[in-house]
Every structure is written in structure tokens, then in C-alpha cells.
VONU-695918 format. One record per residue (C-alpha): residue number from 1; residue in three letters; x, y, z. Coordinates in steps of 0.2 Angstrom, whole numbers, plus 5000, padded with zeros to 4 digits. Layout:
N
+------+------+------+-------+------+
: resi : resn : east : north :   up :
+------+------+------+-------+------+
:  NUM :  ALA :    X :     Y :    Z :
...
+------+------+------+-------+------+
This chain:
176
+------+------+------+-------+------+
: resi : resn : east : north :   up :
+------+------+------+-------+------+
:    1 :  MET : 5187 :  5116 : 4266 :
:    2 :  ASP : 5188 :  5134 : 4274 :
:    3 :  ALA : 5206 :  5138 : 4279 :
:    4 :  ASN : 5201 :  5144 : 4296 :
:    5 :  LEU : 5192 :  5128 : 4299 :
:    6 :  ILE : 5207 :  5118 : 4294 :
:    7 :  GLU : 5217 :  5128 : 4307 :
:    8 :  LYS : 5205 :  5126 : 4321 :
:    9 :  GLU : 5205 :  5107 : 4318 :
:   10 :  THR : 5224 :  5106 : 4318 :
:   11 :  GLN : 5224 :  5116 : 4334 :
:   12 :  ASN : 5214 :  5103 : 4343 :
:   13 :  MET : 5224 :  5088 : 4337 :
:   14 :  PRO : 5234 :  5078 : 4350 :
:   15 :  LEU : 5252 :  5082 : 4350 :
:   16 :  GLU : 5265 :  5068 : 4350 :
:   17 :  ILE : 5278 :  5069 : 4363 :
:   18 :  GLY : 5292 :  5056 : 4364 :
:   19 :  PHE : 5301 :  5052 : 4379 :
:   20 :  LYS : 5316 :  5042 : 4380 :
:   21 :  ARG : 5323 :  5032 : 4396 :
:   22 :  LEU : 5341 :  5036 : 4398 :
:   23 :  THR : 5342 :  5022 : 4411 :
:   24 :  ASP : 5332 :  5006 : 4414 :
:   25 :  ASP : 5324 :  5012 : 4430 :
:   26 :  ALA : 5319 :  5029 : 4424 :
:   27 :  ILE : 5300 :  5033 : 4427 :
:   28 :  LEU : 5291 :  5038 : 4411 :
:   29 :  PRO : 5280 :  5054 : 4414 :
:   30 :  THR : 5262 :  5051 : 4419 :
:   31 :  LYS : 5245 :  5060 : 4419 :
:   32 :  ALA : 5233 :  5058 : 4434 :
:   33 :  HIS : 5219 :  5063 : 4423 :
:   34 :  ALA : 5218 :  5064 : 4404 :
:   35 :  SER : 5212 :  5082 : 4405 :
:   36 :  ASP : 5228 :  5087 : 4414 :
:   37 :  SER : 5239 :  5100 : 4405 :
:   38 :  GLY : 5255 :  5093 : 4413 :
:   39 :  TYR : 5264 :  5077 : 4414 :
:   40 :  ASP : 5270 :  5072 : 4431 :
:   41 :  ILE : 5290 :  5071 : 4431 :
:   42 :  TYR : 5298 :  5060 : 4444 :
:   43 :  ALA : 5316 :  5062 : 4453 :
:   44 :  ALA : 5328 :  5049 : 4447 :
:   45 :  GLU : 5339 :  5051 : 4462 :
:   46 :  ASP : 5339 :  5056 : 4481 :
:   47 :  VAL : 5343 :  5074 : 4483 :
:   48 :  VAL : 5346 :  5085 : 4498 :
:   49 :  ILE : 5342 :  5103 : 4496 :
:   50 :  ALA : 5347 :  5114 : 4510 :
:   51 :  PRO : 5340 :  5132 : 4513 :
:   52 :  GLY : 5345 :  5144 : 4500 :
:   53 :  GLU : 5352 :  5130 : 4489 :
:   54 :  THR : 5348 :  5127 : 4471 :
:   55 :  LYS : 5350 :  5109 : 4464 :
:   56 :  VAL : 5347 :  5101 : 4447 :
:   57 :  ILE : 5337 :  5085 : 4450 :
:   58 :  LYS : 5341 :  5071 : 4437 :
:   59 :  THR : 5325 :  5063 : 4429 :
:   60 :  CYS : 5335 :  5051 : 4417 :
:   61 :  LEU : 5323 :  5056 : 4403 :
:   62 :  ALA : 5325 :  5065 : 4387 :
:   63 :  VAL : 5311 :  5072 : 4376 :
:   64 :  VAL : 5306 :  5074 : 4358 :
:   65 :  LEU : 5294 :  5089 : 4356 :
:   66 :  PRO : 5283 :  5092 : 4342 :
:   67 :  LYS : 5289 :  5104 : 4328 :
:   68 :  GLY : 5286 :  5122 : 4334 :
:   69 :  HIS : 5284 :  5118 : 4352 :
:   70 :  ASP : 5294 :  5121 : 4368 :
:   71 :  ALA : 5292 :  5112 : 4385 :
:   72 :  TYR : 5293 :  5120 : 4402 :
:   73 :  ILE : 5295 :  5112 : 4419 :
:   74 :  LYS : 5282 :  5119 : 4432 :
:   75 :  ASN : 5279 :  5118 : 4451 :
:   76 :  ARG : 5267 :  5104 : 4457 :
:   77 :  SER : 5254 :  5113 : 4467 :
:   78 :  GLY : 5256 :  5101 : 4482 :
:   79 :  ILE : 5274 :  5105 : 4483 :
:   80 :  SER : 5272 :  5123 : 4481 :
:   81 :  SER : 5258 :  5125 : 4493 :
:   82 :  LYS : 5266 :  5114 : 4507 :
:   83 :  THR : 5285 :  5118 : 4506 :
:   84 :  LYS : 5297 :  5132 : 4501 :
:   85 :  LEU : 5303 :  5122 : 4486 :
:   86 :  ARG : 5301 :  5131 : 4469 :
:   87 :  VAL : 5305 :  5125 : 4451 :
:   88 :  VAL : 5315 :  5137 : 4440 :
:   89 :  SER : 5309 :  5134 : 4422 :
:   90 :  PRO : 5319 :  5140 : 4407 :
:   91 :  PRO : 5312 :  5133 : 4391 :
:   92 :  ILE : 5316 :  5116 : 4385 :
:   93 :  ASP : 5319 :  5119 : 4366 :
:   94 :  GLU : 5312 :  5108 : 4353 :
:   95 :  GLY : 5329 :  5103 : 4347 :
:   96 :  TYR : 5336 :  5098 : 4364 :
:   97 :  ARG : 5340 :  5079 : 4366 :
:   98 :  GLY : 5349 :  5079 : 4382 :
:   99 :  GLU : 5343 :  5074 : 4400 :
:  100 :  ILE : 5329 :  5084 : 4407 :
:  101 :  GLY : 5335 :  5091 : 4424 :
:  102 :  ILE : 5323 :  5099 : 4436 :
:  103 :  ILE : 5330 :  5115 : 4443 :
:  104 :  MET : 5324 :  5117 : 4461 :
:  105 :  ASP : 5327 :  5131 : 4473 :
:  106 :  ASN : 5324 :  5129 : 4492 :
:  107 :  THR : 5319 :  5147 : 4496 :
:  108 :  ASN : 5320 :  5145 : 4515 :
:  109 :  ALA : 5332 :  5157 : 4522 :
:  110 :  PRO : 5345 :  5150 : 4533 :
:  111 :  LEU : 5342 :  5153 : 4551 :
:  112 :  VAL : 5348 :  5171 : 4555 :
:  113 :  GLU : 5345 :  5180 : 4571 :
:  114 :  LEU : 5342 :  5198 : 4568 :
:  115 :  GLN : 5346 :  5211 : 4581 :
:  116 :  PRO : 5337 :  5220 : 4587 :
:  117 :  LEU : 5321 :  5209 : 4586 :
:  118 :  THR : 5308 :  5220 : 4577 :
:  119 :  ALA : 5293 :  5208 : 4578 :
:  120 :  THR : 5286 :  5195 : 4589 :
:  121 :  ILE : 5278 :  5180 : 4581 :
:  122 :  ASP : 5266 :  5171 : 4593 :
:  123 :  ASP : 5265 :  5154 : 4584 :
:  124 :  PRO : 5283 :  5148 : 4578 :
:  125 :  LYS : 5275 :  5138 : 4565 :
:  126 :  THR : 5270 :  5153 : 4555 :
:  127 :  ASN : 5289 :  5158 : 4551 :
:  128 :  ILE : 5298 :  5142 : 4548 :
:  129 :  THR : 5316 :  5144 : 4541 :
:  130 :  ASN : 5331 :  5134 : 4540 :
:  131 :  VAL : 5322 :  5118 : 4533 :
:  132 :  THR : 5332 :  5106 : 4523 :
:  133 :  TYR : 5322 :  5095 : 4511 :
:  134 :  ILE : 5325 :  5077 : 4505 :
:  135 :  ILE : 5318 :  5072 : 4489 :
:  136 :  ARG : 5318 :  5053 : 4486 :
:  137 :  LYS : 5320 :  5044 : 4470 :
:  138 :  GLY : 5303 :  5040 : 4462 :
:  139 :  VAL : 5294 :  5055 : 4469 :
:  140 :  LYS : 5284 :  5066 : 4458 :
:  141 :  ILE : 5293 :  5083 : 4459 :
:  142 :  ALA : 5287 :  5093 : 4444 :
:  143 :  GLN : 5276 :  5094 : 4429 :
:  144 :  LEU : 5281 :  5096 : 4411 :
:  145 :  THR : 5269 :  5106 : 4400 :
:  146 :  VAL : 5271 :  5108 : 4381 :
:  147 :  GLN : 5267 :  5125 : 4372 :
:  148 :  PRO : 5268 :  5132 : 4355 :
:  149 :  ARG : 5283 :  5143 : 4352 :
:  150 :  PRO : 5280 :  5161 : 4346 :
:  151 :  ASN : 5285 :  5163 : 4328 :
:  152 :  THR : 5299 :  5176 : 4330 :
:  153 :  VAL : 5306 :  5182 : 4313 :
:  154 :  THR : 5319 :  5195 : 4317 :
:  155 :  VAL : 5327 :  5206 : 4330 :
:  156 :  GLU : 5327 :  5224 : 4325 :
:  157 :  ILE : 5337 :  5239 : 4333 :
:  158 :  THR : 5326 :  5255 : 4335 :
:  159 :  GLY : 5329 :  5272 : 4340 :
:  160 :  GLU : 5311 :  5275 : 4346 :
:  161 :  LEU : 5299 :  5265 : 4356 :
:  162 :  GLU : 5280 :  5267 : 4353 :
:  163 :  ASP : 5271 :  5276 : 4367 :
:  164 :  SER : 5260 :  5265 : 4378 :
:  165 :  ASP : 5248 :  5267 : 4392 :
:  166 :  ARG : 5260 :  5259 : 4404 :
:  167 :  GLY : 5276 :  5268 : 4398 :
:  168 :  THR : 5291 :  5265 : 4408 :
:  169 :  ASN : 5281 :  5262 : 4425 :
:  170 :  GLY : 5288 :  5245 : 4431 :
:  171 :  TRP : 5290 :  5235 : 4447 :
:  172 :  GLY : 5275 :  5238 : 4458 :
:  173 :  SER : 5269 :  5253 : 4449 :
:  174 :  SER : 5251 :  5247 : 4449 :
:  175 :  GLY : 5250 :  5243 : 4467 :
:  176 :  VAL : 5256 :  5229 : 4478 :
+------+------+------+-------+------+
């Protein structure tokens, strides 16, 4: 059989992901639809997140990932579009066997009065600040996605960097 065909077939094979409940009442991840890329992850505790705070929300789950893969915790679209809660997602490495924690920021700013007032907003609903969120145990709070890990071999020190079209142009250099 052609090597390229074998590679294509293995890329389409389902990956096996193992989840372990760390407590009897932990909720196993679910998918609303078979074609969803992420598994819904549930809070295992009630958590209050005040404006500007970051909390790690327990899931009482551990995961076993397929060889060569990492997992990432992503925002749920409904939470992101309706609140100022945002998930911070460092990778979950293949070898990690501890509890999955959902790192969540409340990006609302604490209510601060600025003097002098530089703008007037006619509808107060357009600039809501100082909102504290309560996350209840059993609520879907994030998604877990699994991705192949890049095969990085070595890190090299170099004295020269190859030129590119972008060069050193960074933050905002291509427009806002």
C-alpha cells in the first residue's frame, strides 16, 4: 500500500481519549454533536469570580491523551459572547495526569470613576463594568480540544535571523 495513503488513513482514525473521575460526582465531558471538535467540560464546584480576578475552576477530571497530542481548554461561544469571562489555555501535556483546572479571567474592570469624564454613553447597558459572576457546579464552562503536537527536535542558538517580508514589524503594524 502507498505510504501516503496509509498516512492519510491514520490521520482520519478516531483518537482515544481517556478521562478519569477524581470524585464520584465529577461529570464526564460530553459532545452536543458527534462532529463537534471540543468536549464540553463542567465545573465541579461553585466559584465566584469578581471583576479583574482569575480563578482556577476544578473539574475533578484527569485525562490520558493519545501519544503525540496535547489538549487545550477553549472558551465556549455562549459564555464568550454574553459575558466578560475568558478562558486562559496553556497546553495540557500528553504526560500530565493531574486534575484538569479551568483557568478563567473575569475581564470586567472594577468600577472606577475617571475624572474628568471624557465621553458620555447614552445607554448604560453598553458599558457594563463591575460585574461579578457566579459559576455553579455542574455548568458547562469550557471545551477541551485535542491537537497533534508539533515535532520539535532541537533548539539552536543563532547569530543571524533569515530576512522575511514582515521583518521586525509587530503589534498593530498591519493595521488595527
